[in-house]
C-alpha positions as CSV (number, residue, x, y, z in Angstrom):
1,M,29.4,-49.1,10.8
2,F,30.3,-47.1,7.7
3,S,33.5,-45.0,7.6
4,N,33.3,-41.3,6.7
5,S,37.0,-41.1,5.9
6,L,37.9,-40.4,2.3
7,D,41.2,-39.8,0.5
8,Y,41.4,-36.2,-0.8
9,E,43.7,-34.8,-3.5
10,S,44.7,-31.1,-3.7
11,T,43.6,-29.4,-6.9
12,D,43.2,-25.9,-8.3
13,G,39.6,-25.9,-7.1
14,G,40.4,-27.2,-3.6
15,L,40.4,-30.6,-2.0
16,V,38.4,-33.1,-4.0
17,P,37.7,-36.8,-3.0
18,K,39.7,-39.1,-5.3
19,S,36.6,-41.2,-5.8
20,V,34.7,-38.2,-7.1
21,Q,37.6,-37.3,-9.4
22,F,37.6,-40.7,-10.9
23,S,33.9,-40.9,-11.5
24,S,33.9,-37.3,-12.9
25,F,36.7,-38.0,-15.4
26,R,34.8,-40.9,-16.6
27,S,31.8,-38.7,-17.3
28,G,33.9,-36.1,-19.0
29,M,34.0,-33.5,-16.2
30,D,37.1,-31.7,-15.1
31,I,38.2,-31.2,-11.5
32,K,37.2,-27.5,-11.4
33,T,33.7,-28.4,-12.4
34,V,33.5,-31.0,-9.7
35,S,34.8,-28.6,-7.1
36,S,32.2,-26.1,-8.1
37,L,29.5,-28.6,-7.1
38,R,30.6,-28.7,-3.5
39,P,28.0,-27.4,-1.1
40,R,28.4,-23.7,-0.3
41,T,27.4,-22.2,3.0
42,N,27.9,-18.5,2.2
43,G,24.4,-18.2,0.7
44,L,22.8,-19.8,3.8
45,L,24.8,-17.6,6.2
46,D,23.7,-14.5,4.3
47,R,20.0,-15.5,4.5
48,V,20.3,-16.2,8.2
49,A,21.9,-12.8,8.7
50,Q,19.2,-11.1,6.7
51,Y,16.5,-12.9,8.8
52,N,18.1,-11.9,12.1
53,A,18.3,-8.3,10.9
54,K,14.7,-8.4,10.0
55,V,13.7,-9.9,13.4
56,Q,15.7,-7.2,15.2
57,Q,14.1,-4.4,13.1
58,T,10.6,-5.8,13.8
59,K,11.4,-6.1,17.5
60,E,12.6,-2.5,17.8
61,K,9.5,-1.3,15.9
62,Q,7.2,-3.2,18.2
63,Q,8.9,-1.8,21.3
64,S,7.8,1.7,20.1
65,N,4.2,0.5,19.4
66,P,2.0,1.0,22.5
67,F,-0.4,-1.7,21.3
68,S,2.3,-4.3,21.2
69,S,3.2,-6.7,24.1
70,E,6.8,-5.8,23.6
71,W,6.2,-2.0,24.1
72,E,8.7,-0.2,26.2
73,L,8.1,3.3,27.6
74,R,11.7,4.2,27.4
75,K,11.6,4.0,23.7
76,L,9.2,6.9,23.5
77,K,11.1,9.2,25.8
78,G,11.9,12.4,23.9
79,A,9.6,11.5,21.0
80,V,7.1,14.3,21.3
81,A,4.4,14.5,18.6
82,D,4.5,17.7,16.7
83,K,1.2,18.6,15.0
84,S,2.9,20.9,12.6
85,D,4.8,17.9,11.2
86,P,3.4,17.0,7.8
87,T,3.7,13.3,8.8
88,Y,1.7,13.7,12.0
89,G,-1.1,11.2,12.3
90,R,0.0,9.4,9.1
91,P,1.4,5.9,8.7
92,P,5.2,5.5,8.0
93,A,6.1,6.3,4.4
94,G,6.3,3.3,2.2
95,S,4.5,1.0,4.7
96,L,1.7,-1.4,3.8
97,T,-0.7,0.7,5.9
98,E,0.1,3.8,3.7
99,K,-0.4,1.8,0.5
100,R,-3.7,0.4,1.7
101,G,-4.8,3.9,2.7
102,L,-3.9,5.4,-0.7
103,A,-5.7,2.5,-2.5
104,A,-8.8,3.1,-0.4
105,E,-8.7,6.8,-1.1
106,R,-8.5,6.3,-4.8
107,H,-11.5,3.9,-4.6
108,I,-13.6,6.5,-2.8
109,Q,-12.6,9.1,-5.3
110,T,-13.9,6.8,-8.1
111,E,-17.2,6.4,-6.3
112,I,-17.6,10.1,-5.7
113,I,-17.0,10.8,-9.4
114,F,-19.6,8.2,-10.4
115,L,-22.0,9.8,-7.9
116,C,-21.5,13.2,-9.4
117,E,-22.0,11.8,-12.9
118,T,-25.3,10.2,-11.8
119,I,-26.5,13.5,-10.4
120,Y,-25.6,15.2,-13.7
121,Q,-27.1,12.5,-15.8
122,Y,-30.5,12.3,-14.1
123,G,-30.8,15.7,-12.5
124,E,-31.7,19.1,-13.9
125,R,-28.7,20.6,-15.7
126,Y,-27.6,24.2,-15.8
127,E,-25.6,26.2,-18.3
128,D,-22.5,26.3,-16.1
129,G,-22.1,22.6,-16.2
130,T,-23.6,21.9,-12.8
131,A,-26.9,20.1,-12.0
132,A,-29.4,19.4,-9.1
133,I,-31.6,16.5,-8.2
134,P,-34.0,15.8,-5.3
135,F,-32.5,13.4,-2.7
136,G,-35.5,11.1,-2.9
137,E,-35.0,10.6,-6.6
138,L,-31.3,10.2,-6.3
139,F,-31.8,7.6,-3.5
140,S,-34.2,5.6,-5.7
141,I,-31.6,5.6,-8.5
142,Y,-28.4,5.1,-6.5
143,S,-29.6,2.7,-3.8
144,N,-29.4,-0.1,-6.4
145,I,-25.9,0.8,-7.2
146,N,-24.3,1.6,-3.8
147,N,-25.6,1.4,-0.3
148,K,-23.3,4.1,1.0
149,L,-25.0,7.0,-0.7
150,V,-25.3,9.3,2.3
151,G,-21.7,8.7,3.3
152,L,-20.5,9.6,-0.3
153,L,-22.7,12.7,-0.3
154,L,-21.1,13.8,3.0
155,R,-17.6,13.1,1.7
156,A,-18.3,15.0,-1.6
157,R,-19.7,18.0,0.4
158,K,-16.6,18.0,2.5
159,H,-14.6,18.5,-0.7
160,H,-17.0,21.3,-1.8
161,L,-18.1,19.3,-4.8
162,L,-21.8,19.5,-4.0
163,M,-24.2,21.0,-1.4
164,F,-27.4,20.2,0.4
165,E,-29.2,21.5,3.5
166,G,-28.9,19.9,6.9
167,E,-26.2,17.9,8.6
168,T,-27.3,14.7,6.8
169,L,-30.1,13.3,4.7
170,F,-32.7,10.6,5.5
171,Q,-35.0,8.7,3.2
172,R,-38.6,10.0,3.1
173,R,-38.0,12.9,5.5
174,D,-35.6,14.6,3.1
175,D,-36.9,13.3,-0.2
176,D,-37.5,16.9,-1.5
177,V,-34.1,18.3,-0.4
178,P,-32.1,19.2,-3.5
179,V,-28.6,17.9,-4.0
180,V,-26.7,20.4,-6.1
181,L,-23.4,20.0,-7.9
182,Q,-21.3,23.1,-7.2
183,I,-18.8,22.7,-10.0
184,S,-18.8,21.0,-13.4
185,L,-18.0,17.4,-14.0
186,D,-14.9,18.2,-16.0
187,E,-13.5,20.3,-13.1
188,I,-14.3,17.5,-10.6
189,K,-12.4,15.0,-12.7
190,R,-9.5,17.3,-13.0
191,I,-9.3,17.8,-9.2
192,F,-9.3,14.1,-8.5
193,K,-6.9,13.4,-11.3
194,R,-4.4,15.9,-9.9
195,D,-4.8,14.4,-6.4
196,D,-4.3,10.9,-7.8
197,Q,-1.1,11.9,-9.5
198,D,0.2,13.5,-6.3
199,D,-0.6,10.4,-4.3
200,K,1.2,8.2,-6.9
201,K,4.2,10.6,-6.8
202,E,4.3,10.4,-3.0
203,D,4.0,6.6,-3.1
204,S,6.9,6.4,-5.7
205,D,9.1,8.7,-3.6
206,S,8.5,6.6,-0.5
207,C,9.5,3.4,-2.4
208,N,12.6,5.1,-3.7
209,N,13.6,6.3,-0.2
210,N,13.1,2.8,1.2
211,L,15.3,1.4,-1.6
212,I,18.0,4.0,-0.8
213,E,17.9,3.3,2.9
214,N,18.1,-0.5,2.4
């Protein structure tokens, strides 16, 4: 069996094995340098503490999530949803869910702008910067670009960017129904640019708040 006992000598840097000192002096290293090479456990303990804190934070969060197996009803007592709260029905600020939602919203805005540009490019233009095109013609042009034409039309109408008759549009049945831009392309781009800047500001504020809390 090998013996783990070593002779140590007290130095400014702490206890250092004599054998290490001897080999170190031969290689031109001083005792303080050798002592700095000793394994440190503070970094490991800090990482363990951070991991345990993260585990506890996740556990508490899951206890308030009714879809989690760790959900506890007592965690929700007194937490009454207020519909007047601006955060009602929205994901937690700074969360990955919020970031994915903002990214998806910006992607949809880009598709709506391109749809309006297509209507203006291929439709009948008016002096006020608006345009109109039959749904059948728009479908023939746009179906090769995007298969979500009707969904985008409904979304654009919800934002009062364009209008058409009926709740929705169907190919062949509504080919002659005009799709009309209600505002000019420049105004549409300004609206979405302003919304995009507001979303980025909210995202930045959420990140800053998380940094301050952490």
